[in-house]
C-alpha positions as CSV (number, residue, x, y, z in Angstrom):
1,M,-3.4,9.2,1.6
2,I,-3.6,6.7,4.6
3,G,-4.7,3.4,4.4
4,R,-5.0,0.2,6.5
5,Q,-2.3,-1.5,4.5
6,F,0.1,1.5,4.3
7,D,0.7,4.9,3.5
8,I,1.5,7.5,0.4
9,E,3.1,10.5,0.8
10,A,3.1,12.3,-2.5
11,S,4.1,15.2,-3.8
12,Y,4.7,17.8,-7.0
13,T,6.9,20.5,-8.0
14,F,6.5,22.4,-11.4
15,E,9.7,24.2,-12.1
16,D,10.0,26.7,-15.8
17,I,11.6,25.8,-18.1
18,V,11.8,28.0,-20.7
19,G,8.7,29.1,-21.4
20,R,7.3,24.3,-20.8
21,T,6.8,23.5,-17.9
22,R,8.7,20.3,-16.0
23,V,6.2,18.6,-14.1
24,N,8.1,16.4,-11.0
25,L,6.7,13.6,-8.7
26,I,8.1,12.7,-5.0
27,S,5.9,10.0,-3.8
28,V,7.1,7.2,-0.5
29,V,5.0,4.6,0.4
30,T,5.4,3.1,4.0
31,P,4.2,0.3,4.6
32,K,2.1,-0.7,8.1
33,G,2.4,-4.5,9.7
34,F,4.8,-6.8,9.5
35,M,3.3,-8.9,7.0
36,M,3.4,-5.9,4.7
37,K,6.5,-4.8,5.4
38,L,8.1,-8.4,4.1
39,M,6.2,-7.8,1.3
40,F,7.7,-5.2,0.2
41,L,11.0,-6.0,0.6
42,M,10.4,-8.7,-1.2
43,V,8.9,-7.3,-3.8
44,G,10.4,-3.8,-3.8
45,P,13.3,-4.4,-6.6
46,L,10.7,-6.2,-8.9
47,G,8.3,-3.3,-8.7
48,K,11.0,-0.9,-9.5
49,R,12.2,-2.5,-12.1
50,A,8.2,-2.4,-13.8
51,G,8.2,0.9,-13.2
52,C,11.0,2.1,-14.8
53,K,10.3,-0.2,-17.5
54,A,6.6,2.0,-17.8
55,L,8.4,4.9,-17.9
56,E,10.5,4.2,-21.1
57,K,7.4,2.7,-22.3
58,E,5.6,5.9,-22.1
59,L,8.2,8.8,-22.7
60,A,8.7,6.6,-26.1
61,S,5.4,7.3,-27.1
62,L,5.4,10.9,-26.1
63,K,8.3,11.6,-28.4
64,E,6.9,10.0,-30.9
65,K,4.3,12.1,-30.7
66,V,5.9,15.2,-30.5
67,E,7.8,14.8,-33.1
68,G,5.0,14.0,-35.2
69,H,4.1,17.0,-34.3
70,P,5.3,20.4,-36.8
71,A,6.5,23.2,-34.2
């Protein structure tokens, strides 16, 4: 995705794991312009930490749903 303030490049890979599928997402955000680069530099670590916490919460929710259903 190409935008005025930043570009986002994303790629998905799929792996077969014993009859299941693992989906991996890798995304790279490239800021444009001095102010956007400065903002990304300052806010980046905070966003990364928030993203990790959100991912942990989502994975815990999925684990609860899977454990609640019989196989």
